[in-house]
Each structure stands twice: as structure tokens, then as C-alpha cells.
N, C-alpha and C positions, 0 to 999 in steps of 0.2 A: 868332300870326304867321301871314301867309298862306301861307309857304313850307312851314310845319308842316302846315297843312291839306293842302295838295296832297301833301306826303309821306306823310301817313298814308292817302291815297286810293291811292296807287300800291301793286302787288302787290308782297310782298316775295319774296326768292329761294324762301323756304320754302313760299309759296303758290304758286309758278310751276309747281309738278309737275302730275302726272297730275289730271285731274279740274278743273283750274282754267283757265279760258279767258279771256283779255283782260283788260280793266278793268272795275272796277264801273260800272254804270249811271249812278251820281250823278256819278262823274269825267268819264264821256263827255258827260253833260249840262251839266257846268260848262265844259268846254272848248267845245263848241258855243256856249254863252251866250257867252264870251269873243269867239268869232268873230262873232257878231250883234251884239255891242257895238261891233264895228269892228276889232278886232285882226288882224293879218295871220296866217294860217294857219301860215305858216313860223316866225312868231316865237313864238307860241303852243307849237307842236311843240317848237322848240328849248329854250324856256324850261322846258319841263316834261319834257325828255327822252325825248320818244316821236318817232315817225316822221311825217314830213309825210305820207306816204301813209295812215297810219293815221287822222290828222285828215280828209284828205280823204274817205276811206271812211265815216268817221262821218257828216261832213256830207251825203254823197250819200244815205246810207241814211236820215238824218232827213228830207231833203227828199223821198225817196219815200214815208216814212211819213206826211208831210203832203200828199201828192198833188201836189207840185210837178213831181216827175219821174216817168215811168214805172218800173215795176219791181216786184219783189215786196215788200211790206211786211215789217216784222221779224215781226209775227204770222203772215203767210202762209209765210214763210220756216221759222219754228219748226214750223208744222203740217206743212210738207212733210218736214222733218227727221224728224218724229215718225212720219210716215206711212211714210217709207222705212225708219226702224229697224223698224216693226211688220211691214212686208213681209218684211224679211231674216228675222225671228223665226220669221214663219208658214212660209217657204221652208225653214228649217232644221228645223222640227217636221215638215214634210211629208217631207223627205228622210229623216228619221229613221222616220216611220212606214213609207215605201216600202221601206227597207232591212230593217226588222223584218218587214214582210210577206213580203218575198222570202226571208228566211231560214226563216220557219215555212211556206214554201209546200210544201214536201216532207217535212215532219215528220208522224209518225203521231199519233194521238190519245194523249193520257198515260193515258188508261184502258186503251188497248191492244185494246179490244173493236172488232168489227166491225158491231155493231147500230147501227141508226139512232137517234137519240135521238126522242122522241115529242113 
């Protein structure tokens, strides 16, 4: 049955927690296929119980990905997100190293000697 197919693709409440973002790619693709076949976006959204704006956003991103509209493609957006995440990690590591260097700045040698190493 068609409605069982769609219900199986919608995220359940248990999947809706942390780490789960949005709808499966196959579900989004099927929604866009319905739009491309001539169905109205508002009707598709209502029938599937999703927001009109969500469908409009998917369509806009699809048009960007296919070069029809200007903007960041999905691949470029994912790369940018990954780069920003890595920058945050590196900045955090740098802050830890700076704090450690500041703490160790005034400490004496663990050997306690005043001789210089060779």
C-alpha cells in the first residue's frame, strides 16, 4: 500500500532525538519526484504531514544542486560544515596548549638542578 511506504520512510519519534536530522534522502527524493510530476507542493506537504516550507527548501536546494539556481550545493555545504567543525576543534586544541604553556611558564625543572642540559 502506498501510504505504508510513506509512513515507513517518515522518522519515528524514537529516531527524532539527538543525532537524527531531518528526513531520509530517499524520502526527500520521492517528494521532489512528486513535485516534478506536476503535483502541487502544498498538496504533497499536506498529504505527507510535512511543512510546506520544508518542501520548498528541498526544491530550492535541488535546483541549486542541479545548477538551476545560484547558491551552495549540498556537497559544498557539507564541506563547509566539516571545515568549520575542524576549525573549532583546532582552536580548542590551541587554547588548551596555550593554557598549558602559561601554567608551565613559571615552574622549575622537575630534576631540580640548575645545570644546563648538553
